[in-house]
ZANU-392272 format. One record per residue: x, y, z of N, C-alpha, C in turn; chain; residue in three letters. Coordinates in steps of 0.2 Angstrom, whole numbers, plus 5000, padded with zeros to 4 digits. Layout:
REM ZANU-392272
+------+------+------+------+------+------+------+------+------+-------+-----+
|  n.u |  n.v |  n.w | ca.u | ca.v | ca.w |  c.u |  c.v |  c.w | chain | res |
+------+------+------+------+------+------+------+------+------+-------+-----+
|    X |    Y |    Z |    X |    Y |    Z |    X |    Y |    Z |     A | ala |
...
+------+------+------+------+------+------+------+------+------+-------+-----+
***
This chain:
REM ZANU-392272
+------+------+------+------+------+------+------+------+------+-------+-----+
|  n.u |  n.v |  n.w | ca.u | ca.v | ca.w |  c.u |  c.v |  c.w | chain | res |
+------+------+------+------+------+------+------+------+------+-------+-----+
| 6237 | 6207 | 4882 | 6241 | 6202 | 4889 | 6236 | 6195 | 4885 |     A | ser |
| 6243 | 6192 | 4889 | 6239 | 6185 | 4887 | 6239 | 6180 | 4892 |     A | val |
| 6235 | 6177 | 4897 | 6237 | 6172 | 4901 | 6233 | 6166 | 4900 |     A | gly |
| 6233 | 6160 | 4905 | 6231 | 6155 | 4908 | 6228 | 6155 | 4912 |     A | thr |
| 6224 | 6150 | 4914 | 6219 | 6149 | 4922 | 6219 | 6142 | 4921 |     A | glu |
| 6219 | 6139 | 4928 | 6216 | 6133 | 4929 | 6210 | 6133 | 4934 |     A | leu |
| 6205 | 6128 | 4932 | 6198 | 6129 | 4935 | 6198 | 6121 | 4939 |     A | gln |
| 6197 | 6120 | 4947 | 6195 | 6118 | 4952 | 6187 | 6116 | 4952 |     A | thr |
| 6183 | 6112 | 4951 | 6175 | 6112 | 4953 | 6176 | 6108 | 4960 |     A | tyr |
| 6173 | 6111 | 4965 | 6172 | 6108 | 4972 | 6165 | 6102 | 4969 |     A | phe |
| 6166 | 6101 | 4967 | 6161 | 6094 | 4967 | 6157 | 6091 | 4972 |     A | leu |
| 6159 | 6089 | 4979 | 6155 | 6090 | 4984 | 6150 | 6093 | 4987 |     A | ser |
| 6151 | 6099 | 4985 | 6146 | 6103 | 4986 | 6144 | 6107 | 4980 |     A | ile |
| 6144 | 6104 | 4976 | 6140 | 6106 | 4970 | 6133 | 6101 | 4970 |     A | ala |
| 6129 | 6105 | 4967 | 6123 | 6100 | 4964 | 6119 | 6102 | 4955 |     A | asn |
| 6114 | 6099 | 4956 | 6113 | 6099 | 4948 | 6115 | 6106 | 4945 |     A | glu |
| 6112 | 6112 | 4948 | 6112 | 6119 | 4943 | 6117 | 6122 | 4947 |     A | arg |
| 6122 | 6121 | 4951 | 6127 | 6127 | 4952 | 6134 | 6122 | 4954 |     A | thr |
| 6141 | 6124 | 4952 | 6144 | 6121 | 4953 | 6151 | 6127 | 4955 |     A | lys |
| 6152 | 6127 | 4960 | 6157 | 6131 | 4964 | 6164 | 6128 | 4963 |     A | pro |
| 6170 | 6134 | 4958 | 6175 | 6134 | 4958 | 6180 | 6137 | 4960 |     A | tyr |
| 6186 | 6137 | 4962 | 6192 | 6141 | 4963 | 6197 | 6139 | 4956 |     A | ile |
| 6200 | 6145 | 4955 | 6204 | 6146 | 4947 | 6212 | 6149 | 4949 |     A | ser |
| 6216 | 6146 | 4948 | 6222 | 6150 | 4946 | 6224 | 6153 | 4940 |     A | leu |
| 6230 | 6157 | 4939 | 6232 | 6159 | 4935 | 6235 | 6163 | 4934 |     A | gly |
| 6239 | 6163 | 4928 | 6244 | 6169 | 4929 | 6244 | 6173 | 4922 |     A | ile |
| 6245 | 6180 | 4921 | 6244 | 6185 | 4915 | 6250 | 6186 | 4914 |     A | ser |
| 6254 | 6187 | 4907 | 6259 | 6190 | 4906 | 6256 | 6196 | 4901 |     A | ala |
| 6257 | 6202 | 4903 | 6258 | 6209 | 4901 | 6263 | 6213 | 4900 |     A | ile |
| 6263 | 6215 | 4891 | 6270 | 6216 | 4887 | 6266 | 6224 | 4885 |     A | tyr |
| 6271 | 6229 | 4887 | 6271 | 6234 | 4887 | 6279 | 6239 | 4885 |     A | gly |
| 6277 | 6245 | 4884 | 6284 | 6249 | 4882 | 6282 | 6255 | 4880 |     A | gly |
| 6288 | 6258 | 4886 | 6287 | 6267 | 4885 | 6294 | 6272 | 4882 |     A | tyr |
| 6289 | 6276 | 4880 | 6300 | 6278 | 4876 | 6300 | 6285 | 4882 |     A | glu |
| 6308 | 6286 | 4883 | 6310 | 6291 | 4888 | 6316 | 6291 | 4886 |     A | lys |
| 6318 | 6298 | 4887 | 6324 | 6302 | 4882 | 6326 | 6296 | 4877 |     A | asn |
| 6321 | 6298 | 4871 | 6321 | 6295 | 4867 | 6325 | 6287 | 4866 |     A | asn |
| 6326 | 6285 | 4872 | 6326 | 6277 | 4874 | 6318 | 6273 | 4875 |     A | phe |
| 6317 | 6269 | 4870 | 6310 | 6262 | 4872 | 6313 | 6256 | 4874 |     A | thr |
| 6310 | 6256 | 4882 | 6309 | 6254 | 4886 | 6304 | 6248 | 4886 |     A | ile |
| 6306 | 6242 | 4885 | 6300 | 6236 | 4882 | 6301 | 6233 | 4891 |     A | glu |
| 6295 | 6231 | 4893 | 6292 | 6225 | 4901 | 6289 | 6223 | 4899 |     A | arg |
| 6290 | 6215 | 4902 | 6284 | 6211 | 4902 | 6285 | 6210 | 4908 |     A | thr |
| 6277 | 6210 | 4911 | 6274 | 6207 | 4919 | 6272 | 6202 | 4920 |     A | tyr |
| 6273 | 6200 | 4925 | 6268 | 6192 | 4925 | 6264 | 6193 | 4931 |     A | phe |
| 6258 | 6193 | 4931 | 6255 | 6195 | 4936 | 6249 | 6188 | 4939 |     A | met |
| 6252 | 6188 | 4945 | 6246 | 6179 | 4946 | 6240 | 6179 | 4948 |     A | pro |
| 6234 | 6176 | 4948 | 6229 | 6179 | 4951 | 6223 | 6173 | 4953 |     A | his |
| 6219 | 6172 | 4957 | 6216 | 6167 | 4961 | 6208 | 6170 | 4961 |     A | ile |
| 6202 | 6167 | 4957 | 6196 | 6167 | 4958 | 6193 | 6162 | 4959 |     A | gly |
| 6188 | 6165 | 4964 | 6181 | 6161 | 4965 | 6178 | 6163 | 4963 |     A | leu |
| 6173 | 6155 | 4961 | 6166 | 6157 | 4953 | 6161 | 6154 | 4956 |     A | gly |
| 6155 | 6154 | 4952 | 6150 | 6149 | 4953 | 6148 | 6150 | 4946 |     A | ile |
| 6148 | 6141 | 4943 | 6144 | 6141 | 4936 | 6138 | 6137 | 4938 |     A | val |
| 6133 | 6143 | 4934 | 6125 | 6140 | 4936 | 6124 | 6140 | 4927 |     A | thr |
| 6118 | 6133 | 4930 | 6116 | 6132 | 4921 | 6107 | 6136 | 4923 |     A | gln |
| 6106 | 6140 | 4919 | 6098 | 6139 | 4918 | 6093 | 6135 | 4915 |     A | phe |
+------+------+------+------+------+------+------+------+------+-------+-----+
***
């Protein structure tokens, strides 16, 4: 699969060690299967949203 993601940091509530962020992205998943001697190929697009915190040690 291949995909991309965009992260936006909440700098207003970030401090020196932690930076919370929200991310939006989309993944493309390519797959194929065989049925009755026919090969069927499909590409799926899956959007996703994520929350996270980047921490410096």
